[in-house]
C-alpha positions as CSV (number, residue, x, y, z in Angstrom):
1,M,69.8,-13.1,19.7
2,D,70.7,-9.4,19.9
3,A,69.1,-7.5,17.1
4,T,68.0,-4.1,16.1
5,A,64.2,-3.7,15.9
6,V,62.7,-3.2,12.4
7,R,61.8,0.4,11.8
8,F,60.0,1.9,8.8
9,D,60.1,5.6,9.9
10,T,63.9,6.2,9.4
11,P,64.9,7.4,6.0
12,I,68.2,6.0,4.6
13,P,70.5,8.7,3.3
14,G,71.2,8.4,-0.4
15,D,75.0,8.2,0.0
16,L,74.6,5.0,2.1
17,L,72.5,3.1,-0.4
18,P,75.5,1.9,-2.5
19,A,77.1,0.5,0.7
20,F,74.5,-2.2,1.2
21,T,75.3,-5.6,-0.2
22,W,73.5,-8.9,0.0
23,H,74.4,-12.5,-0.6
24,N,72.1,-15.4,-1.6
25,A,72.2,-19.0,-0.6
26,R,74.8,-19.8,-3.4
27,G,77.1,-17.1,-2.0
28,K,76.7,-14.6,-4.9
29,T,77.0,-11.0,-3.6
30,R,75.0,-8.2,-5.1
31,N,74.4,-4.5,-4.6
32,L,71.4,-2.3,-5.0
33,K,70.6,-1.3,-8.6
34,Y,68.7,1.7,-9.9
35,I,70.2,4.3,-7.6
36,V,70.0,7.7,-9.3
37,D,71.1,10.8,-7.6
38,G,70.9,9.2,-4.1
39,R,67.4,7.8,-4.7
40,L,66.3,4.3,-5.1
41,E,64.3,4.5,-8.4
42,R,63.1,0.9,-8.4
43,S,62.6,-1.6,-5.6
44,V,63.2,-4.7,-7.7
45,S,66.8,-5.0,-6.4
46,L,65.4,-5.4,-2.9
47,Q,63.2,-8.4,-3.9
48,G,64.3,-12.0,-3.3
49,F,65.7,-14.2,-0.6
50,C,69.0,-12.7,0.4
51,R,70.9,-11.8,3.5
52,L,72.8,-8.7,4.2
53,T,76.5,-9.1,4.2
54,S,78.3,-8.6,7.5
55,E,79.2,-5.0,6.7
56,S,75.7,-3.8,5.9
57,P,74.2,-4.4,9.4
58,D,77.0,-2.3,10.9
59,T,76.0,0.6,8.6
60,L,72.3,0.3,9.5
61,D,73.1,0.0,13.2
62,G,75.1,3.2,13.0
63,L,72.3,5.0,11.2
64,V,69.7,3.8,13.8
65,D,71.9,4.8,16.7
66,S,72.3,8.3,15.3
67,V,68.6,8.8,15.0
68,Q,67.7,7.7,18.5
């Protein structure tokens, strides 16, 4: 499977945070919560067992490509 390696040294610009969406096993889609002035104030909306929607990996891939 082709995949982008996980990196923890690349900051995500605040204007991209609202673009990330997840869906759970039941198909319910959700966005990040607690974004204030381009900063993620709480990590609770990242917790759980969810998968990124098909648009979100494209956004991350573009970000990783621009850093390399």
